[in-house]
C-alpha positions in Angstrom: 5.6 15.1 -6.7 6.2 11.6 -5.6 7.7 9.1 -8.6 5.0 7.4 -9.6 6.7 5.1 -12.7 10.3 4.6 -13.6 12.5 2.6 -16.4 14.1 0.4 -13.8 12.7 0.0 -10.5 9.3 -1.2 -9.2 7.8 -0.6 -5.7 4.5 -1.3 -3.9 3.0 1.7 -2.8 1.9 0.1 1.1 -0.4 1.7 2.9 -1.0 5.1 3.0 -0.7 7.0 6.0 -0.5 10.1 7.8 2.4 11.4 9.8 3.6 15.4 11.4 5.7 17.3 10.4 6.3 20.8 12.5 3.3 19.6 13.6 1.3 19.5 10.7 -0.8 16.6 9.3 1.2 15.1 6.0 0.1 12.0 4.2 2.8 9.2 2.4 3.0 5.2 2.4 4.4 2.6 4.9 7.0 1.2 2.1 8.9 5.2 1.0 11.2 6.3 3.4 10.8 9.5 5.9 12.7 11.8 3.3 10.6 10.3 0.0 7.4 11.2 1.9 8.8 14.5 2.9 10.1 14.8 -1.1 6.3 14.3 -2.0 4.7 17.0 0.1 7.3 19.7 -1.3 9.6 19.9 2.3 12.6 20.6 0.4 14.6 21.6 3.6 15.2 19.3 6.2 17.8 20.5 8.7 19.9 23.7 9.3 23.8 23.5 9.5 25.7 23.7 13.0 27.4 26.8 12.5 26.1 29.0 9.8 22.2 28.0 10.0 22.2 27.1 6.3 19.4 24.7 4.7 20.6 21.0 4.3 17.9 18.9 2.0 18.1 15.3 0.6 22.2 15.0 -0.9 23.4 11.0 -0.8 20.7 9.3 0.3 21.8 6.4 1.1 22.7 7.1 4.9 26.2 7.9 4.0 26.1 11.8 4.7 24.5 13.8 7.4 22.3 16.2 5.2 19.0 14.5 6.0 19.8 14.3 10.4 16.5 14.9 11.7 14.6 14.7 14.8 11.8 11.3 14.5 9.5 11.1 17.8 11.7 12.9 20.1 14.5 11.0 18.8 17.5 13.6 17.0 20.0 12.5 14.2 17.9 10.2 12.1 18.6 9.9 8.9 15.1 10.0 7.1 16.8 8.9 3.8 17.3 5.7 4.7 14.6 5.4 7.2 10.6 4.0 6.6 8.0 6.2 7.1 5.4 4.8 10.0 1.3 6.0 10.8 1.8 8.8 13.0 5.5 9.8 13.6 6.4 12.8 14.6 9.4 14.2 12.1 10.6 17.7 12.9 14.2 19.9 11.3 17.3 19.5 12.9 18.9 22.8 14.1 22.1 22.0 14.2 23.7 18.5 16.1 20.7 18.1 18.2 20.3 17.5 21.4 19.0 14.0 23.6 15.6 14.1 25.1 15.7 15.2 29.0 
């Protein structure tokens, strides 16, 4: 599911790293965003809407909307479409607004 070639864009894959989504170990590359790594691993639902609990996935991919807000390493409301993946990162779906750790 990962884009390997593009007629205009070129990018360095960087190092392959392991990260966790909902407790499951996955692999991605340090140079890609969290959303891109999740997409490449077949993950399409990133969060649920606050009121109706409808699934939300990648929408704008430039950090302007709130469709990709997730909990990353215990911190809610992270825009995973613009944050780079790092080794050992723990990513979870966010339900509604998200709450700060107590």
